[in-house]
Structures are given as C-alpha cells and as structure tokens.
All heavy atoms as a GROMACS GRO file, in nm:
protein
  629
    1PHE      N    1  25.155  15.423  -0.027
    1PHE     CA    2  25.099  15.313   0.033
    1PHE      C    3  25.176  15.190  -0.025
    1PHE      O    4  25.188  15.079   0.029
    1PHE     CB    5  24.956  15.287   0.015
    1PHE     CG    6  24.902  15.328  -0.113
    1PHE    CD1    7  24.892  15.233  -0.212
    1PHE    CD2    8  24.849  15.448  -0.144
    1PHE    CE1    9  24.838  15.260  -0.344
    1PHE    CE2   10  24.790  15.481  -0.256
    1PHE     CZ   11  24.781  15.388  -0.367
    2CYS      N   12  25.227  15.190  -0.153
    2CYS     CA   13  25.296  15.083  -0.216
    2CYS      C   14  25.428  15.049  -0.142
    2CYS      O   15  25.470  14.928  -0.132
    2CYS     CB   16  25.332  15.113  -0.358
    2CYS     SG   17  25.179  15.138  -0.462
    3ARG      N   18  25.489  15.151  -0.081
    3ARG     CA   19  25.617  15.115  -0.013
    3ARG      C   20  25.593  15.018   0.105
    3ARG      O   21  25.684  14.951   0.146
    3ARG     CB   22  25.664  15.254   0.025
    3ARG     CG   23  25.763  15.257   0.140
    3ARG     CD   24  25.800  15.397   0.150
    3ARG     NE   25  25.682  15.487   0.184
    3ARG     CZ   26  25.682  15.617   0.206
    3ARG    NH1   27  25.798  15.672   0.217
    3ARG    NH2   28  25.572  15.681   0.230
    4ARG      N   29  25.472  15.028   0.167
    4ARG     CA   30  25.439  14.945   0.276
    4ARG      C   31  25.412  14.795   0.244
    4ARG      O   32  25.404  14.706   0.322
    4ARG     CB   33  25.325  14.991   0.355
    4ARG     CG   34  25.349  15.129   0.419
    4ARG     CD   35  25.224  15.182   0.479
    4ARG     NE   36  25.175  15.083   0.580
    4ARG     CZ   37  25.057  15.078   0.633
    4ARG    NH1   38  24.976  15.176   0.603
    4ARG    NH2   39  25.011  15.000   0.716
    5ILE      N   40  25.399  14.766   0.117
    5ILE     CA   41  25.355  14.630   0.063
    5ILE      C   42  25.486  14.569  -0.002
    5ILE      O   43  25.502  14.591  -0.116
    5ILE     CB   44  25.241  14.633  -0.026
    5ILE    CG1   45  25.120  14.703   0.043
    5ILE    CG2   46  25.209  14.499  -0.073
    5ILE    CD1   47  25.014  14.719  -0.034
    6ARG      N   48  25.552  14.486   0.076
    6ARG     CA   49  25.679  14.423   0.022
    6ARG      C   50  25.661  14.330  -0.096
    6ARG      O   51  25.748  14.314  -0.171
    6ARG     CB   52  25.760  14.362   0.125
    6ARG     CG   53  25.796  14.463   0.228
    6ARG     CD   54  25.865  14.390   0.343
    6ARG     NE   55  25.896  14.503   0.444
    6ARG     CZ   56  25.965  14.491   0.556
    6ARG    NH1   57  26.026  14.376   0.563
    6ARG    NH2   58  25.986  14.583   0.635
    7CYS      N   59  25.546  14.275  -0.099
    7CYS     CA   60  25.511  14.162  -0.200
    7CYS      C   61  25.511  14.232  -0.339
    7CYS      O   62  25.512  14.159  -0.439
    7CYS     CB   63  25.391  14.089  -0.175
    7CYS     SG   64  25.243  14.189  -0.184
    8LEU      N   65  25.507  14.360  -0.350
    8LEU     CA   66  25.499  14.418  -0.483
    8LEU      C   67  25.618  14.383  -0.564
    8LEU      O   68  25.623  14.399  -0.685
    8LEU     CB   69  25.476  14.571  -0.474
    8LEU     CG   70  25.341  14.616  -0.425
    8LEU    CD1   71  25.331  14.762  -0.419
    8LEU    CD2   72  25.229  14.553  -0.518
    9THR      N   73  25.733  14.357  -0.503
    9THR     CA   74  25.859  14.332  -0.575
    9THR      C   75  25.858  14.181  -0.629
    9THR      O   76  25.949  14.149  -0.711
    9THR     CB   77  25.982  14.364  -0.477
    9THR    OG1   78  25.967  14.268  -0.360
    9THR    CG2   79  25.987  14.510  -0.432
   10LYS      N   80  25.768  14.095  -0.582
   10LYS     CA   81  25.764  13.959  -0.610
   10LYS      C   82  25.669  13.949  -0.734
   10LYS      O   83  25.569  14.001  -0.735
   10LYS     CB   84  25.728  13.884  -0.507
   10LYS     CG   85  25.825  13.879  -0.388
   10LYS     CD   86  25.763  13.798  -0.274
   10LYS     CE   87  25.852  13.813  -0.153
   10LYS     NZ   88  25.804  13.744  -0.035
   11ARG      N   89  25.716  13.881  -0.840
   11ARG     CA   90  25.633  13.863  -0.963
   11ARG      C   91  25.530  13.737  -0.940
   11ARG      O   92  25.552  13.650  -0.850
   11ARG     CB   93  25.716  13.826  -1.072
   11ARG     CG   94  25.784  13.956  -1.129
   11ARG     CD   95  25.690  14.030  -1.190
   11ARG     NE   96  25.753  14.151  -1.256
   11ARG     CZ   97  25.694  14.243  -1.307
   11ARG    NH1   98  25.576  14.259  -1.312
   11ARG    NH2   99  25.759  14.341  -1.362
   12ASN      N  100  25.425  13.745  -1.019
   12ASN     CA  101  25.326  13.631  -1.026
   12ASN      C  102  25.246  13.609  -0.902
   12ASN      O  103  25.219  13.507  -0.855
   12ASN     CB  104  25.395  13.494  -1.062
   12ASN     CG  105  25.462  13.507  -1.201
   12ASN    OD1  106  25.408  13.572  -1.293
   12ASN    ND2  107  25.570  13.443  -1.218
   13MET      N  108  25.229  13.721  -0.819
   13MET     CA  109  25.147  13.708  -0.700
   13MET      C  110  25.014  13.775  -0.740
   13MET      O  111  24.999  13.859  -0.820
   13MET     CB  112  25.213  13.787  -0.588
   13MET     CG  113  25.343  13.727  -0.545
   13MET     SD  114  25.404  13.799  -0.395
   13MET     CE  115  25.292  13.736  -0.275
   14LYS      N  116  24.912  13.731  -0.658
   14LYS     CA  117  24.780  13.797  -0.682
   14LYS      C  118  24.784  13.930  -0.632
   14LYS      O  119  24.850  13.970  -0.541
   14LYS     CB  120  24.680  13.714  -0.597
   14LYS     CG  121  24.652  13.578  -0.646
   14LYS     CD  122  24.544  13.512  -0.559
   14LYS     CE  123  24.504  13.372  -0.619
   14LYS     NZ  124  24.395  13.318  -0.547
   15PRO      N  125  24.700  14.022  -0.692
   15PRO     CA  126  24.694  14.156  -0.647
   15PRO      C  127  24.653  14.165  -0.488
   15PRO      O  128  24.583  14.079  -0.442
   15PRO     CB  129  24.582  14.226  -0.725
   15PRO     CG  130  24.577  14.144  -0.847
   15PRO     CD  131  24.614  13.993  -0.808
   16VAL      N  132  24.707  14.265  -0.424
   16VAL     CA  133  24.687  14.283  -0.286
   16VAL      C  134  24.579  14.401  -0.268
   16VAL      O  135  24.580  14.496  -0.322
   16VAL     CB  136  24.827  14.330  -0.217
   16VAL    CG1  137  24.796  14.362  -0.065
   16VAL    CG2  138  24.923  14.230  -0.242
   17ASN      N  139  24.476  14.359  -0.195
   17ASN     CA  140  24.366  14.454  -0.166
   17ASN      C  141  24.411  14.569  -0.069
   17ASN      O  142  24.452  14.535   0.036
   17ASN     CB  143  24.242  14.378  -0.111
   17ASN     CG  144  24.126  14.453  -0.129
   17ASN    OD1  145  24.119  14.587  -0.122
   17ASN    ND2  146  24.004  14.398  -0.119
   18LEU      N  147  24.411  14.686  -0.112
   18LEU     CA  148  24.452  14.804  -0.034
   18LEU      C  149  24.341  14.876   0.020
   18LEU      O  150  24.350  14.977   0.091
   18LEU     CB  151  24.534  14.904  -0.121
   18LEU     CG  152  24.664  14.847  -0.181
   18LEU    CD1  153  24.730  14.952  -0.270
   18LEU    CD2  154  24.762  14.800  -0.086
   19THR      N  155  24.218  14.828  -0.012
   19THR     CA  156  24.095  14.897   0.032
   19THR      C  157  24.083  14.901   0.185
   19THR      O  158  24.096  14.802   0.249
   19THR     CB  159  23.961  14.830  -0.020
   19THR    OG1  160  23.980  14.815  -0.166
   19THR    CG2  161  23.846  14.908   0.005
   20PRO      N  162  24.063  15.019   0.243
   20PRO     CA  163  24.056  15.025   0.382
   20PRO      C  164  23.945  14.921   0.448
   20PRO      O  165  23.846  14.923   0.380
   20PRO     CB  166  24.025  15.167   0.418
   20PRO     CG  167  24.078  15.245   0.292
   20PRO     CD  168  24.055  15.150   0.193
   21LYS      N  169  23.965  14.863   0.549
   21LYS     CA  170  23.872  14.748   0.601
   21LYS      C  171  23.738  14.816   0.611
   21LYS      O  172  23.641  14.732   0.588
   21LYS     CB  173  23.929  14.693   0.720
   21LYS     CG  174  24.052  14.607   0.705
   21LYS     CD  175  24.091  14.534   0.830
   21LYS     CE  176  24.220  14.469   0.782
   21LYS     NZ  177  24.253  14.362   0.882
   22HIS      N  178  23.723  14.937   0.660
   22HIS     CA  179  23.581  14.979   0.695
   22HIS      C  180  23.514  15.021   0.561
   22HIS      O  181  23.393  15.046   0.569
   22HIS     CB  182  23.583  15.096   0.789
   22HIS     CG  183  23.642  15.219   0.738
   22HIS    ND1  184  23.768  15.251   0.735
   22HIS    CD2  185  23.583  15.332   0.687
   22HIS    CE1  186  23.800  15.373   0.687
   22HIS    NE2  187  23.682  15.415   0.652
   23LEU      N  188  23.575  15.014   0.441
   23LEU     CA  189  23.525  15.044   0.320
   23LEU      C  190  23.504  14.922   0.233
   23LEU      O  191  23.442  14.927   0.119
   23LEU     CB  192  23.604  15.149   0.239
   23LEU     CG  193  23.617  15.292   0.306
   23LEU    CD1  194  23.703  15.379   0.220
   23LEU    CD2  195  23.475  15.360   0.310
   24LEU      N  196  23.546  14.806   0.285
   24LEU     CA  197  23.525  14.692   0.210
   24LEU      C  198  23.375  14.640   0.209
   24LEU      O  199  23.304  14.663   0.299
   24LEU     CB  200  23.607  14.580   0.281
   24LEU     CG  201  23.753  14.571   0.276
   24LEU    CD1  202  23.813  14.462   0.360
   24LEU    CD2  203  23.788  14.551   0.128
   25CYS      N  204  23.335  14.574   0.094
   25CYS     CA  205  23.197  14.528   0.097
   25CYS      C  206  23.196  14.384   0.056
   25CYS      O  207  23.291  14.331   0.023
   25CYS     CB  208  23.135  14.610  -0.031
   25CYS     SG  209  23.122  14.782  -0.012
   26VAL      N  210  23.078  14.321   0.055
   26VAL     CA  211  23.067  14.197   0.024
   26VAL      C  212  23.080  14.173  -0.130
   26VAL      O  213  23.026  14.269  -0.202
   26VAL     CB  214  22.926  14.137   0.060
   26VAL    CG1  215  22.899  13.993   0.019
   26VAL    CG2  216  22.901  14.152   0.209
   27ALA      N  217  23.159  14.088  -0.174
   27ALA     CA  218  23.193  14.059  -0.316
   27ALA      C  219  23.054  14.060  -0.412
   27ALA      O  220  22.964  14.001  -0.353
   27ALA     CB  221  23.274  13.944  -0.334
   28GLY      N  222  23.065  14.122  -0.514
   28GLY     CA  223  22.952  14.103  -0.605
   28GLY      C  224  22.850  14.207  -0.608
   28GLY      O  225  22.752  14.223  -0.677
   29ILE      N  226  22.865  14.312  -0.504
   29ILE     CA  227  22.756  14.413  -0.506
   29ILE      C  228  22.812  14.541  -0.560
   29ILE      O  229  22.738  14.642  -0.548
   29ILE     CB  230  22.689  14.428  -0.361
   29ILE    CG1  231  22.806  14.476  -0.261
   29ILE    CG2  232  22.633  14.294  -0.314
   29ILE    CD1  233  22.744  14.510  -0.130
   30GLY      N  234  22.924  14.542  -0.626
   30GLY     CA  235  22.978  14.664  -0.688
   30GLY      C  236  23.030  14.775  -0.601
   30GLY      O  237  23.008  14.888  -0.624
   31CYS      N  238  23.112  14.753  -0.508
   31CYS     CA  239  23.180  14.847  -0.424
   31CYS      C  240  23.312  14.889  -0.481
   31CYS      O  241  23.378  14.796  -0.536
   31CYS     CB  242  23.190  14.790  -0.290
   31CYS     SG  243  23.047  14.737  -0.200
   32PRO      N  244  23.347  15.009  -0.467
   32PRO     CA  245  23.475  15.047  -0.510
   32PRO      C  246  23.590  14.983  -0.428
   32PRO      O  247  23.571  14.950  -0.302
   32PRO     CB  248  23.480  15.206  -0.480
   32PRO     CG  249  23.359  15.234  -0.401
   32PRO     CD  250  23.268  15.106  -0.395
   33ALA      N  251  23.699  14.959  -0.494
   33ALA     CA  252  23.815  14.889  -0.430
   33ALA      C  253  23.949  14.933  -0.503
   33ALA      O  254  23.946  14.978  -0.614
   33ALA     CB  255  23.801  14.739  -0.431
   34VAL      N  256  24.051  14.914  -0.424
   34VAL     CA  257  24.189  14.944  -0.478
   34VAL      C  258  24.277  14.834  -0.452
   34VAL      O  259  24.282  14.782  -0.345
   34VAL     CB  260  24.247  15.078  -0.421
   34VAL    CG1  261  24.388  15.100  -0.470
   34VAL    CG2  262  24.155  15.197  -0.439
   35PHE      N  263  24.361  14.795  -0.552
   35PHE     CA  264  24.450  14.672  -0.536
   35PHE      C  265  24.582  14.728  -0.595
   35PHE      O  266  24.598  14.803  -0.686
   35PHE     CB  267  24.401  14.556  -0.620
   35PHE     CG  268  24.270  14.512  -0.590
   35PHE    CD1  269  24.151  14.553  -0.637
   35PHE    CD2  270  24.256  14.395  -0.499
   35PHE    CE1  271  24.035  14.508  -0.593
   35PHE    CE2  272  24.144  14.337  -0.463
   35PHE     CZ  273  24.024  14.393  -0.512
   36ALA      N  274  24.686  14.652  -0.534
   36ALA     CA  275  24.826  14.684  -0.584
   36ALA      C  276  24.857  14.551  -0.664
   36ALA      O  277  24.846  14.443  -0.609
   36ALA     CB  278  24.918  14.701  -0.461
   37SER      N  279  24.905  14.569  -0.779
   37SER     CA  280  24.954  14.444  -0.858
   37SER      C  281  25.103  14.416  -0.838
   37SER      O  282  25.187  14.503  -0.798
   37SER     CB  283  24.920  14.464  -1.013
   37SER     OG  284  25.013  14.546  -1.063
   38ASP      N  285  25.140  14.298  -0.900
   38ASP     CA  286  25.285  14.259  -0.893
   38ASP      C  287  25.351  14.322  -1.000
   38ASP      O  288  25.479  14.313  -1.017
   38ASP     CB  289  25.298  14.110  -0.905
   38ASP     CG  290  25.245  14.052  -1.032
   38ASP    OD1  291  25.181  14.125  -1.107
   38ASP    OD2  292  25.273  13.937  -1.056
   39LYS      N  293  25.294  14.413  -1.085
   39LYS     CA  294  25.356  14.480  -1.191
   39LYS      C  295  25.397  14.617  -1.147
   39LYS      O  296  25.444  14.700  -1.226
   39LYS     CB  297  25.266  14.489  -1.313
   39LYS     CG  298  25.220  14.359  -1.364
   39LYS     CD  299  25.133  14.381  -1.480
   39LYS     CE  300  25.042  14.260  -1.505
   39LYS     NZ  301  24.932  14.283  -1.601
   40GLY      N  302  25.369  14.659  -1.016
   40GLY     CA  303  25.395  14.792  -0.987
   40GLY      C  304  25.288  14.893  -1.023
   40GLY      O  305  25.309  15.007  -1.020
   41THR      N  306  25.170  14.840  -1.041
   41THR     CA  307  25.051  14.929  -1.080
   41THR      C  308  24.948  14.905  -0.979
   41THR      O  309  24.939  14.822  -0.887
   41THR     CB  310  25.003  14.877  -1.216
   41THR    OG1  311  24.945  14.748  -1.213
   41THR    CG2  312  25.105  14.891  -1.331
   42ILE      N  313  24.859  15.009  -0.991
   42ILE     CA  314  24.734  15.005  -0.896
   42ILE      C  315  24.613  14.980  -0.984
   42ILE      O  316  24.596  15.044  -1.100
   42ILE     CB  317  24.722  15.149  -0.833
   42ILE    CG1  318  24.841  15.182  -0.746
   42ILE    CG2  319  24.591  15.158  -0.755
   42ILE    CD1  320  24.873  15.090  -0.633
   43LEU      N  321  24.538  14.901  -0.935
   43LEU     CA  322  24.405  14.866  -1.013
   43LEU      C  323  24.294  14.925  -0.922
   43LEU      O  324  24.294  14.899  -0.799
   43LEU     CB  325  24.382  14.702  -1.000
   43LEU     CG  326  24.514  14.643  -1.068
   43LEU    CD1  327  24.496  14.477  -1.038
   43LEU    CD2  328  24.527  14.656  -1.218
   44VAL      N  329  24.203  14.974  -0.988
   44VAL     CA  330  24.088  15.052  -0.921
   44VAL      C  331  23.952  14.991  -0.979
   44VAL      O  332  23.932  15.000  -1.092
   44VAL     CB  333  24.101  15.200  -0.942
   44VAL    CG1  334  23.976  15.273  -0.857
   44VAL    CG2  335  24.235  15.260  -0.889
   45VAL      N  336  23.869  14.966  -0.887
   45VAL     CA  337  23.726  14.924  -0.912
   45VAL      C  338  23.634  15.037  -0.881
   45VAL      O  339  23.642  15.087  -0.775
   45VAL     CB  340  23.689  14.793  -0.846
   45VAL    CG1  341  23.546  14.754  -0.871
   45VAL    CG2  342  23.782  14.671  -0.871
   46GLY      N  343  23.557  15.082  -0.973
   46GLY     CA  344  23.465  15.188  -0.952
   46GLY      C  345  23.361  15.182  -1.061
   46GLY      O  346  23.346  15.096  -1.135
   47LYS      N  347  23.276  15.287  -1.058
   47LYS     CA  348  23.164  15.297  -1.150
   47LYS      C  349  23.207  15.349  -1.285
   47LYS      O  350  23.281  15.460  -1.278
   47LYS     CB  351  23.052  15.395  -1.084
   47LYS     CG  352  22.932  15.420  -1.166
   47LYS     CD  353  22.847  15.519  -1.100
   47LYS     CE  354  22.741  15.564  -1.206
   47LYS     NZ  355  22.670  15.674  -1.152
   48LEU      N  356  23.178  15.301  -1.393
   48LEU     CA  357  23.205  15.340  -1.519
   48LEU      C  358  23.138  15.474  -1.545
   48LEU      O  359  23.026  15.487  -1.522
   48LEU     CB  360  23.164  15.239  -1.635
   48LEU     CG  361  23.199  15.273  -1.783
   48LEU    CD1  362  23.340  15.274  -1.799
   48LEU    CD2  363  23.115  15.166  -1.865
   49THR      N  364  23.214  15.582  -1.591
   49THR     CA  365  23.165  15.713  -1.602
   49THR      C  366  23.196  15.761  -1.743
   49THR      O  367  23.301  15.738  -1.792
   49THR     CB  368  23.228  15.799  -1.493
   49THR    OG1  369  23.194  15.751  -1.368
   49THR    CG2  370  23.172  15.952  -1.503
   50ASN      N  371  23.096  15.829  -1.800
   50ASN     CA  372  23.120  15.899  -1.927
   50ASN      C  373  23.190  16.028  -1.908
   50ASN      O  374  23.149  16.102  -1.819
   50ASN     CB  375  22.976  15.918  -1.988
   50ASN     CG  376  22.981  15.974  -2.123
   50ASN    OD1  377  23.036  16.087  -2.144
   50ASN    ND2  378  22.917  15.917  -2.220
   51PRO      N  379  23.294  16.058  -1.992
   51PRO     CA  380  23.352  16.183  -1.963
   51PRO      C  381  23.272  16.305  -1.975
   51PRO      O  382  23.287  16.397  -1.889
   51PRO     CB  383  23.460  16.190  -2.091
   51PRO     CG  384  23.483  16.042  -2.117
   51PRO     CD  385  23.356  15.981  -2.097
   52ALA      N  386  23.167  16.305  -2.050
   52ALA     CA  387  23.088  16.429  -2.068
   52ALA      C  388  22.998  16.442  -1.954
   52ALA      O  389  22.976  16.552  -1.888
   52ALA     CB  390  22.989  16.410  -2.184
   53GLU      N  391  22.957  16.322  -1.882
   53GLU     CA  392  22.875  16.333  -1.759
   53GLU      C  393  22.964  16.382  -1.645
   53GLU      O  394  22.908  16.439  -1.555
   53GLU     CB  395  22.828  16.201  -1.725
   53GLU     CG  396  22.719  16.137  -1.818
   53GLU     CD  397  22.679  16.002  -1.791
   53GLU    OE1  398  22.721  15.944  -1.694
   53GLU    OE2  399  22.600  15.940  -1.863
   54ALA      N  400  23.098  16.362  -1.659
   54ALA     CA  401  23.179  16.407  -1.543
   54ALA      C  402  23.236  16.544  -1.572
   54ALA      O  403  23.316  16.600  -1.498
   54ALA     CB  404  23.298  16.300  -1.539
   55GLY      N  405  23.190  16.608  -1.692
   55GLY     CA  406  23.244  16.742  -1.715
   55GLY      C  407  23.375  16.751  -1.783
   55GLY      O  408  23.438  16.855  -1.772
   56LEU      N  409  23.416  16.642  -1.835
   56LEU     CA  410  23.545  16.632  -1.904
   56LEU      C  411  23.530  16.612  -2.058
   56LEU      O  412  23.434  16.563  -2.095
   56LEU     CB  413  23.622  16.521  -1.848
   56LEU     CG  414  23.661  16.519  -1.699
   56LEU    CD1  415  23.709  16.386  -1.654
   56LEU    CD2  416  23.749  16.625  -1.662
   57PRO      N  417  23.633  16.657  -2.132
   57PRO     CA  418  23.626  16.634  -2.277
   57PRO      C  419  23.658  16.484  -2.292
   57PRO      O  420  23.732  16.423  -2.223
   57PRO     CB  421  23.742  16.726  -2.330
   57PRO     CG  422  23.830  16.760  -2.220
   57PRO     CD  423  23.743  16.732  -2.093
   58ASP      N  424  23.608  16.440  -2.407
   58ASP     CA  425  23.625  16.300  -2.442
   58ASP      C  426  23.777  16.265  -2.467
   58ASP      O  427  23.819  16.156  -2.453
   58ASP     CB  428  23.556  16.263  -2.577
   58ASP     CG  429  23.403  16.247  -2.553
   58ASP    OD1  430  23.360  16.218  -2.439
   58ASP    OD2  431  23.331  16.253  -2.652
   59SER      N  432  23.852  16.360  -2.504
   59SER     CA  433  23.996  16.338  -2.530
   59SER      C  434  24.079  16.310  -2.413
   59SER      O  435  24.187  16.257  -2.414
   59SER     CB  436  24.054  16.469  -2.595
   59SER     OG  437  24.049  16.579  -2.505
   60VAL      N  438  24.025  16.325  -2.288
   60VAL     CA  439  24.083  16.286  -2.164
   60VAL      C  440  24.114  16.137  -2.161
   60VAL      O  441  24.199  16.086  -2.102
   60VAL     CB  442  24.001  16.345  -2.047
   60VAL    CG1  443  24.060  16.287  -1.916
   60VAL    CG2  444  24.008  16.487  -2.037
   61VAL      N  445  24.012  16.064  -2.205
   61VAL     CA  446  24.020  15.916  -2.206
   61VAL      C  447  24.069  15.860  -2.332
   61VAL      O  448  24.003  15.884  -2.437
   61VAL     CB  449  23.876  15.849  -2.169
   61VAL    CG1  450  23.883  15.718  -2.149
   61VAL    CG2  451  23.824  15.922  -2.041
   62GLY      N  452  24.179  15.804  -2.331
   62GLY     CA  453  24.252  15.749  -2.456
   62GLY      C  454  24.202  15.619  -2.499
   62GLY      O  455  24.138  15.548  -2.407
   63ARG      N  456  24.240  15.576  -2.611
   63ARG     CA  457  24.214  15.450  -2.664
   63ARG      C  458  24.254  15.342  -2.564
   63ARG      O  459  24.376  15.330  -2.516
   63ARG     CB  460  24.267  15.431  -2.797
   63ARG     CG  461  24.217  15.291  -2.866
   63ARG     CD  462  24.281  15.296  -3.005
   63ARG     NE  463  24.202  15.388  -3.081
   63ARG     CZ  464  24.228  15.423  -3.198
   63ARG    NH1  465  24.330  15.366  -3.273
   63ARG    NH2  466  24.151  15.510  -3.267
   64GLY      N  467  24.174  15.250  -2.526
   64GLY     CA  468  24.203  15.138  -2.435
   64GLY      C  469  24.187  15.181  -2.281
   64GLY      O  470  24.218  15.100  -2.204
   65GLU      N  471  24.151  15.303  -2.264
   65GLU     CA  472  24.130  15.350  -2.129
   65GLU      C  473  23.993  15.366  -2.087
   65GLU      O  474  23.900  15.378  -2.172
   65GLU     CB  475  24.189  15.487  -2.106
   65GLU     CG  476  24.340  15.487  -2.122
   65GLU     CD  477  24.414  15.627  -2.104
   65GLU    OE1  478  24.343  15.731  -2.131
   65GLU    OE2  479  24.534  15.635  -2.059
   66THR      N  480  23.953  15.364  -1.948
   66THR     CA  481  23.827  15.379  -1.916
   66THR      C  482  23.821  15.480  -1.795
   66THR      O  483  23.913  15.471  -1.705
   66THR     CB  484  23.768  15.244  -1.848
   66THR    OG1  485  23.776  15.140  -1.961
   66THR    CG2  486  23.624  15.257  -1.808
   67LEU      N  487  23.716  15.568  -1.793
   67LEU     CA  488  23.704  15.660  -1.678
   67LEU      C  489  23.616  15.593  -1.577
   67LEU      O  490  23.507  15.548  -1.607
   67LEU     CB  491  23.640  15.788  -1.740
   67LEU     CG  492  23.625  15.896  -1.636
   67LEU    CD1  493  23.757  15.950  -1.581
   67LEU    CD2  494  23.555  16.016  -1.690
   68ILE      N  495  23.654  15.590  -1.458
   68ILE     CA  496  23.572  15.542  -1.346
   68ILE      C  497  23.576  15.646  -1.232
   68ILE      O  498  23.642  15.734  -1.222
   68ILE     CB  499  23.637  15.404  -1.289
   68ILE    CG1  500  23.776  15.424  -1.233
   68ILE    CG2  501  23.636  15.299  -1.391
   68ILE    CD1  502  23.818  15.325  -1.150
   69GLU      N  503  23.467  15.616  -1.154
   69GLU     CA  504  23.436  15.712  -1.046
   69GLU      C  505  23.441  15.633  -0.910
   69GLU      O  506  23.380  15.527  -0.901
   69GLU     CB  507  23.318  15.790  -1.061
   69GLU     CG  508  23.274  15.884  -0.959
   69GLU     CD  509  23.144  15.946  -1.012
   69GLU    OE1  510  23.072  15.907  -1.082
   69GLU    OE2  511  23.124  16.064  -0.960
   70VAL      N  512  23.517  15.685  -0.812
   70VAL     CA  513  23.515  15.610  -0.674
   70VAL      C  514  23.497  15.734  -0.580
   70VAL      O  515  23.528  15.851  -0.602
   70VAL     CB  516  23.643  15.542  -0.648
   70VAL    CG1  517  23.645  15.418  -0.744
   70VAL    CG2  518  23.757  15.633  -0.653
   71PRO      N  519  23.446  15.708  -0.452
   71PRO     CA  520  23.437  15.810  -0.352
   71PRO      C  521  23.574  15.861  -0.312
   71PRO      O  522  23.668  15.791  -0.308
   71PRO     CB  523  23.370  15.733  -0.239
   71PRO     CG  524  23.298  15.613  -0.291
   71PRO     CD  525  23.388  15.572  -0.415
   72ALA      N  526  23.581  15.992  -0.297
   72ALA     CA  527  23.704  16.051  -0.263
   72ALA      C  528  23.760  15.994  -0.128
   72ALA      O  529  23.878  15.988  -0.101
   72ALA     CB  530  23.691  16.203  -0.253
   73ALA      N  531  23.673  15.959  -0.039
   73ALA     CA  532  23.711  15.895   0.087
   73ALA      C  533  23.800  15.776   0.067
   73ALA      O  534  23.880  15.748   0.155
   73ALA     CB  535  23.590  15.863   0.170
   74LEU      N  536  23.781  15.702  -0.039
   74LEU     CA  537  23.861  15.592  -0.067
   74LEU      C  538  24.006  15.625  -0.068
   74LEU      O  539  24.091  15.571  -0.001
   74LEU     CB  540  23.821  15.515  -0.197
   74LEU     CG  541  23.897  15.387  -0.231
   74LEU    CD1  542  23.874  15.279  -0.130
   74LEU    CD2  543  23.839  15.338  -0.366
   75PHE      N  544  24.037  15.729  -0.153
   75PHE     CA  545  24.183  15.772  -0.161
   75PHE      C  546  24.235  15.848  -0.031
   75PHE      O  547  24.351  15.838   0.004
   75PHE     CB  548  24.204  15.852  -0.287
   75PHE     CG  549  24.198  15.766  -0.406
   75PHE    CD1  550  24.087  15.753  -0.483
   75PHE    CD2  551  24.312  15.701  -0.439
   75PHE    CE1  552  24.083  15.668  -0.596
   75PHE    CE2  553  24.312  15.603  -0.558
   75PHE     CZ  554  24.199  15.607  -0.624
   76SER      N  555  24.142  15.915   0.026
   76SER     CA  556  24.177  15.992   0.144
   76SER      C  557  24.230  15.893   0.257
   76SER      O  558  24.322  15.910   0.328
   76SER     CB  559  24.063  16.077   0.198
   76SER     OG  560  24.027  16.176   0.104
   77GLU      N  561  24.152  15.786   0.269
   77GLU     CA  562  24.180  15.682   0.363
   77GLU      C  563  24.305  15.615   0.338
   77GLU      O  564  24.384  15.582   0.418
   77GLU     CB  565  24.057  15.587   0.374
   77GLU     CG  566  24.070  15.491   0.498
   77GLU     CD  567  24.063  15.570   0.632
   77GLU    OE1  568  23.983  15.681   0.635
   77GLU    OE2  569  24.120  15.516   0.729
   78LEU      N  570  24.329  15.583   0.211
   78LEU     CA  571  24.452  15.515   0.169
   78LEU      C  572  24.573  15.597   0.204
   78LEU      O  573  24.671  15.550   0.250
   78LEU     CB  574  24.454  15.493   0.012
   78LEU     CG  575  24.367  15.378  -0.039
   78LEU    CD1  576  24.359  15.368  -0.190
   78LEU    CD2  577  24.425  15.237   0.016
   79ARG      N  578  24.555  15.725   0.176
   79ARG     CA  579  24.670  15.817   0.215
   79ARG      C  580  24.691  15.821   0.357
   79ARG      O  581  24.811  15.815   0.403
   79ARG     CB  582  24.636  15.962   0.160
   79ARG     CG  583  24.752  16.056   0.189
   79ARG     CD  584  24.719  16.190   0.133
   79ARG     NE  585  24.827  16.278   0.162
   79ARG     CZ  586  24.834  16.410   0.142
   79ARG    NH1  587  24.731  16.462   0.083
   79ARG    NH2  588  24.936  16.483   0.180
   80ARG      N  589  24.587  15.835   0.434
   80ARG     CA  590  24.599  15.833   0.584
   80ARG      C  591  24.671  15.700   0.628
   80ARG      O  592  24.753  15.704   0.705
   80ARG     CB  593  24.462  15.846   0.644
   80ARG     CG  594  24.464  15.891   0.796
   80ARG     CD  595  24.325  15.924   0.844
   80ARG     NE  596  24.261  16.032   0.757
   80ARG     CZ  597  24.143  16.011   0.695
   80ARG    NH1  598  24.070  15.899   0.725
   80ARG    NH2  599  24.088  16.110   0.633
   81ASN      N  600  24.623  15.594   0.572
   81ASN     CA  601  24.686  15.464   0.611
   81ASN      C  602  24.843  15.460   0.573
   81ASN      O  603  24.918  15.397   0.642
   81ASN     CB  604  24.622  15.347   0.547
   81ASN     CG  605  24.481  15.324   0.602
   81ASN    OD1  606  24.454  15.380   0.709
   81ASN    ND2  607  24.399  15.250   0.537
   82ALA      N  608  24.881  15.514   0.455
   82ALA     CA  609  25.015  15.515   0.417
   82ALA      C  610  25.106  15.599   0.514
   82ALA      O  611  25.226  15.575   0.530
   82ALA     CB  612  25.029  15.570   0.284
   83GLU      N  613  25.047  15.713   0.575
   83GLU     CA  614  25.116  15.791   0.660
   83GLU      C  615  25.144  15.738   0.795
   83GLU      O  616  25.222  15.786   0.874
   83GLU     CB  617  25.045  15.925   0.661
   83GLU     CG  618  25.056  16.005   0.533
   83GLU     CD  619  24.968  16.129   0.526
   83GLU    OE1  620  24.887  16.144   0.631
   83GLU    OE2  621  24.974  16.199   0.440
   84ASP      N  622  25.060  15.632   0.834
   84ASP     CA  623  25.069  15.574   0.968
   84ASP      C  624  25.203  15.487   0.972
   84ASP      O  625  25.260  15.424   0.893
   84ASP     CB  626  24.956  15.480   0.993
   84ASP     CG  627  24.824  15.563   1.010
   84ASP    OD1  628  24.832  15.683   1.036
   84ASP    OD2  629  24.716  15.496   1.003
   0.00000   0.00000   0.00000
C-alpha cells in the first residue's frame, strides 16, 4: 500500500490515513487506524495489550515498544486495497 502513496517521498508532511473508509470512526472514540508517515514508517492505532494476555512472552516487546491489538480485518482490507 505504501507504493500507492506518492507523498511518502516528501518530508515534513502530515501522516496519511490508510484506514479503509468503511472502517473509519468518529475521532475520539478509540477506533483502530493505520497511517503512513513521511519517514517511510507505518503508524498503527489500536488497543494497548499486555504480552501475557496475548499469550506472548514479555521479551517480545522491547524497551520503548508497545504491543497493540487491532482487528485482522483492518490489515486484510489494506492488503485488498493495495492489490487494486
């Protein structure tokens, strides 16, 4: 999906919302979302999850990292959109 967004090559731009339109929510109610940054990275908004609650060892999440959870449909839809 990043290849379809030409602005990723330009610096100092606001992140681009990649969240499929039918999965968008009204701001402020805690909906998962995906953004492309001008640094060539992907930003993901989701529910903070404890590694143990997710069945993962604590060592999976390094210092300065956070484990988040989003519906699988979010990434399935992003992939489908990228293939179009």
